[in-house]
N, CA, C and O atoms as a GROMACS GRO file, in nm:
protein
  200
    1UNK      N    1   4.038  13.664   6.320
    1UNK     CA    2   3.957  13.683   6.202
    1UNK      C    3   3.897  13.822   6.210
    1UNK      O    4   3.847  13.864   6.314
    2UNK      N    5   3.902  13.892   6.102
    2UNK     CA    6   3.840  14.024   6.099
    2UNK      C    7   3.743  14.033   5.982
    2UNK      O    8   3.759  13.967   5.880
    3UNK      N    9   3.642  14.116   6.001
    3UNK     CA   10   3.538  14.133   5.901
    3UNK      C   11   3.524  14.280   5.868
    3UNK      O   12   3.565  14.366   5.945
    4UNK      N   13   3.465  14.308   5.754
    4UNK     CA   14   3.433  14.446   5.718
    4UNK      C   15   3.323  14.495   5.811
    4UNK      O   16   3.247  14.415   5.866
    5UNK      N   17   3.315  14.626   5.829
    5UNK     CA   18   3.218  14.683   5.922
    5UNK      C   19   3.075  14.639   5.895
    5UNK      O   20   3.001  14.610   5.989
    6UNK      N   21   3.036  14.634   5.768
    6UNK     CA   22   2.898  14.596   5.734
    6UNK      C   23   2.869  14.450   5.764
    6UNK      O   24   2.758  14.416   5.806
    7UNK      N   25   2.967  14.362   5.744
    7UNK     CA   26   2.941  14.220   5.760
    7UNK      C   27   2.968  14.168   5.900
    7UNK      O   28   2.924  14.058   5.934
    8UNK      N   29   3.039  14.242   5.981
    8UNK     CA   30   3.076  14.196   6.115
    8UNK      C   31   2.957  14.153   6.199
    8UNK      O   32   2.960  14.044   6.257
    9UNK      N   33   2.850  14.234   6.210
    9UNK     CA   34   2.738  14.192   6.295
    9UNK      C   35   2.676  14.060   6.251
    9UNK      O   36   2.633  13.980   6.334
   10UNK      N   37   2.671  14.036   6.123
   10UNK     CA   38   2.610  13.913   6.070
   10UNK      C   39   2.697  13.792   6.106
   10UNK      O   40   2.647  13.693   6.159
   11UNK      N   41   2.826  13.801   6.078
   11UNK     CA   42   2.915  13.688   6.103
   11UNK      C   43   2.935  13.663   6.252
   11UNK      O   44   2.947  13.548   6.294
   12UNK      N   45   2.939  13.767   6.331
   12UNK     CA   46   2.955  13.749   6.475
   12UNK      C   47   2.834  13.677   6.535
   12UNK      O   48   2.849  13.593   6.623
   13UNK      N   49   2.714  13.710   6.487
   13UNK     CA   50   2.595  13.639   6.533
   13UNK      C   51   2.601  13.491   6.493
   13UNK      O   52   2.566  13.404   6.572
   14UNK      N   53   2.645  13.464   6.371
   14UNK     CA   54   2.658  13.325   6.325
   14UNK      C   55   2.759  13.250   6.411
   14UNK      O   56   2.734  13.137   6.453
   15UNK      N   57   2.873  13.313   6.436
   15UNK     CA   58   2.976  13.249   6.519
   15UNK      C   59   2.922  13.218   6.659
   15UNK      O   60   2.940  13.107   6.709
   16UNK      N   61   2.858  13.315   6.720
   16UNK     CA   62   2.805  13.296   6.854
   16UNK      C   63   2.702  13.183   6.858
   16UNK      O   64   2.704  13.100   6.949
   17UNK      N   65   2.614  13.180   6.761
   17UNK     CA   66   2.513  13.075   6.753
   17UNK      C   67   2.578  12.938   6.742
   17UNK      O   68   2.544  12.846   6.817
   18UNK      N   69   2.670  12.924   6.648
   18UNK     CA   70   2.735  12.795   6.627
   18UNK      C   71   2.819  12.753   6.747
   18UNK      O   72   2.820  12.636   6.785
   19UNK      N   73   2.889  12.847   6.807
   19UNK     CA   74   2.970  12.816   6.924
   19UNK      C   75   2.882  12.764   7.037
   19UNK      O   76   2.916  12.665   7.103
   20UNK      N   77   2.771  12.830   7.059
   20UNK     CA   78   2.678  12.790   7.165
   20UNK      C   79   2.620  12.651   7.137
   20UNK      O   80   2.615  12.567   7.226
   21UNK      N   81   2.577  12.627   7.015
   21UNK     CA   82   2.510  12.502   6.981
   21UNK      C   83   2.605  12.384   6.961
   21UNK      O   84   2.565  12.269   6.979
   22UNK      N   85   2.729  12.412   6.925
   22UNK     CA   86   2.826  12.303   6.905
   22UNK      C   87   2.918  12.283   7.025
   22UNK      O   88   2.999  12.191   7.027
   23UNK      N   89   2.905  12.371   7.124
   23UNK     CA   90   2.989  12.359   7.244
   23UNK      C   91   3.134  12.396   7.218
   23UNK      O   92   3.224  12.345   7.284
   24UNK      N   93   3.157  12.484   7.123
   24UNK     CA   94   3.292  12.531   7.090
   24UNK      C   95   3.314  12.663   7.162
   24UNK      O   96   3.228  12.750   7.160
   25UNK      N   97   3.431  12.678   7.224
   25UNK     CA   98   3.451  12.792   7.313
   25UNK      C   99   3.526  12.910   7.254
   25UNK      O  100   3.524  13.018   7.313
   26UNK      N  101   3.592  12.892   7.141
   26UNK     CA  102   3.669  13.004   7.085
   26UNK      C  103   3.634  13.026   6.938
   26UNK      O  104   3.590  12.935   6.868
   27UNK      N  105   3.654  13.150   6.894
   27UNK     CA  106   3.628  13.182   6.754
   27UNK      C  107   3.723  13.107   6.662
   27UNK      O  108   3.682  13.063   6.554
   28UNK      N  109   3.847  13.092   6.702
   28UNK     CA  110   3.941  13.021   6.615
   28UNK      C  111   3.900  12.875   6.598
   28UNK      O  112   3.916  12.818   6.490
   29UNK      N  113   3.848  12.814   6.703
   29UNK     CA  114   3.803  12.674   6.692
   29UNK      C  115   3.684  12.661   6.599
   29UNK      O  116   3.673  12.563   6.525
   30UNK      N  117   3.593  12.759   6.602
   30UNK     CA  118   3.477  12.750   6.513
   30UNK      C  119   3.520  12.764   6.368
   30UNK      O  120   3.462  12.700   6.280
   31UNK      N  121   3.622  12.844   6.341
   31UNK     CA  122   3.672  12.860   6.205
   31UNK      C  123   3.745  12.734   6.159
   31UNK      O  124   3.734  12.695   6.043
   32UNK      N  125   3.820  12.671   6.247
   32UNK     CA  126   3.886  12.545   6.212
   32UNK      C  127   3.782  12.436   6.186
   32UNK      O  128   3.796  12.357   6.092
   33UNK      N  129   3.678  12.432   6.270
   33UNK     CA  130   3.570  12.335   6.252
   33UNK      C  131   3.504  12.355   6.115
   33UNK      O  132   3.480  12.258   6.043
   34UNK      N  133   3.476  12.481   6.082
   34UNK     CA  134   3.411  12.511   5.954
   34UNK      C  135   3.500  12.475   5.836
   34UNK      O  136   3.452  12.423   5.736
   35UNK      N  137   3.628  12.503   5.848
   35UNK     CA  138   3.722  12.472   5.740
   35UNK      C  139   3.731  12.320   5.718
   35UNK      O  140   3.732  12.274   5.604
   36UNK      N  141   3.737  12.245   5.826
   36UNK     CA  142   3.740  12.099   5.814
   36UNK      C  143   3.613  12.047   5.749
   36UNK      O  144   3.617  11.958   5.664
   37UNK      N  145   3.500  12.102   5.789
   37UNK     CA  146   3.371  12.060   5.731
   37UNK      C  147   3.365  12.092   5.582
   37UNK      O  148   3.325  12.008   5.502
   38UNK      N  149   3.406  12.212   5.545
   38UNK     CA  150   3.405  12.251   5.404
   38UNK      C  151   3.499  12.162   5.323
   38UNK      O  152   3.465  12.119   5.212
   39UNK      N  153   3.616  12.134   5.377
   39UNK     CA  154   3.714  12.048   5.308
   39UNK      C  155   3.654  11.909   5.286
   39UNK      O  156   3.660  11.855   5.176
   40UNK      N  157   3.597  11.851   5.393
   40UNK     CA  158   3.540  11.717   5.383
   40UNK      C  159   3.424  11.714   5.283
   40UNK      O  160   3.414  11.620   5.204
   41UNK      N  161   3.338  11.813   5.287
   41UNK     CA  162   3.224  11.820   5.195
   41UNK      C  163   3.271  11.833   5.051
   41UNK      O  164   3.220  11.765   4.962
   42UNK      N  165   3.366  11.920   5.027
   42UNK     CA  166   3.417  11.942   4.892
   42UNK      C  167   3.488  11.816   4.841
   42UNK      O  168   3.468  11.775   4.726
   43UNK      N  169   3.568  11.757   4.925
   43UNK     CA  170   3.641  11.636   4.887
   43UNK      C  171   3.543  11.524   4.853
   43UNK      O  172   3.562  11.451   4.756
   44UNK      N  173   3.439  11.510   4.933
   44UNK     CA  174   3.338  11.406   4.906
   44UNK      C  175   3.268  11.430   4.773
   44UNK      O  176   3.244  11.336   4.697
   45UNK      N  177   3.235  11.556   4.744
   45UNK     CA  178   3.168  11.585   4.617
   45UNK      C  179   3.260  11.558   4.498
   45UNK      O  180   3.214  11.517   4.391
   46UNK      N  181   3.389  11.580   4.517
   46UNK     CA  182   3.486  11.552   4.410
   46UNK      C  183   3.496  11.400   4.386
   46UNK      O  184   3.508  11.355   4.272
   47UNK      N  185   3.493  11.323   4.494
   47UNK     CA  186   3.501  11.177   4.480
   47UNK      C  187   3.376  11.120   4.414
   47UNK      O  188   3.384  11.022   4.340
   48UNK      N  189   3.262  11.180   4.439
   48UNK     CA  190   3.138  11.133   4.379
   48UNK      C  191   3.134  11.157   4.229
   48UNK      O  192   3.065  11.086   4.157
   49UNK      N  193   3.209  11.257   4.181
   49UNK     CA  194   3.212  11.287   4.038
   49UNK      C  195   3.298  11.190   3.960
   49UNK      O  196   3.283  11.178   3.839
   50UNK      N  197   3.387  11.120   4.029
   50UNK     CA  198   3.480  11.029   3.961
   50UNK      C  199   3.415  10.896   3.933
   50UNK      O  200   3.479  10.807   3.877
   0.00000   0.00000   0.00000
């Protein structure tokens, strides 16, 4: 994952914080975790609208 120069420090701090608190050891795993969470949240909101 790459970020623009301005946003890199912000996202890297977020990644480090989440990795530390969730016990996730790699950046790729934190992104997969986030994608799964976003998918589940979005899917749930779509089901609630039906």
